[in-house]
C-alpha positions, 0 to 999 in steps of 0.5 A: 847051336853046334857052333855056340856050344863049340865056342863056349867050350873053347872060351871056357878053356876046356879045349885049347886048340893052338895049332891049325891041325889036329891028329887023327889016326897019326895023320894031320888033318887041317882045321876048317875055317870055322874051327880056326875062326872059333879057335881065334875067337876063344884065344882073343877072349882069353887074352882079353880076360887075362888083360883085364885081370892084369889091370885089376891086380895092377890097380890094387898093387898101386893102391898099396904102393900109394899107402906104402904097403910094400908087401901088399904091392909085391903081392898084387904085382905078383898076381898081376904078372901071373896073368901073363901081361907085363908093364915095364914100369911095374918091374921098375916099381917092384925094384924100388920096393925091394930096394926100400926093403933092403932086398938088393938082390931082388931089386937088381933083378927087377931093375934088369927086367925093367931095363930089358923091357925098355924102361928108360929109368932102369939103367940109372936105378941099377947104377944108384942101387950099386951105390946104395948097396955099398953104403948099406953094407958099410953102415952094417959093418960100422954097427957091428963094431 
């Protein structure tokens, strides 16, 4: 019973033990194998829950993307990324949406993240963004005249 209660406390996040030691009276005391096992189980359960959260929000984000609801996509993709997981394509698609909204600064930032995470098309998108941004600024300048 004591093991079950300790496991539930760890899973619920009330007590997060991230090291293999605890401090008692200014001395380190190694955790027992049982405590290490329970800590690992709690961490695995937490990560599984975070991944499920990410996948749910990502699915909602892409539903908004398919409806061309750009603000909804950005909102749900923010929620997904706040879960602690990422997908390089998600960063790329965020860049595409920011580009469609003519927010070139954020688009560039997202493309760079996608490139850093290894998404192959991000480099081409960055190059294309430079051209698009120059064209947009040129048109804005012409419209002012």
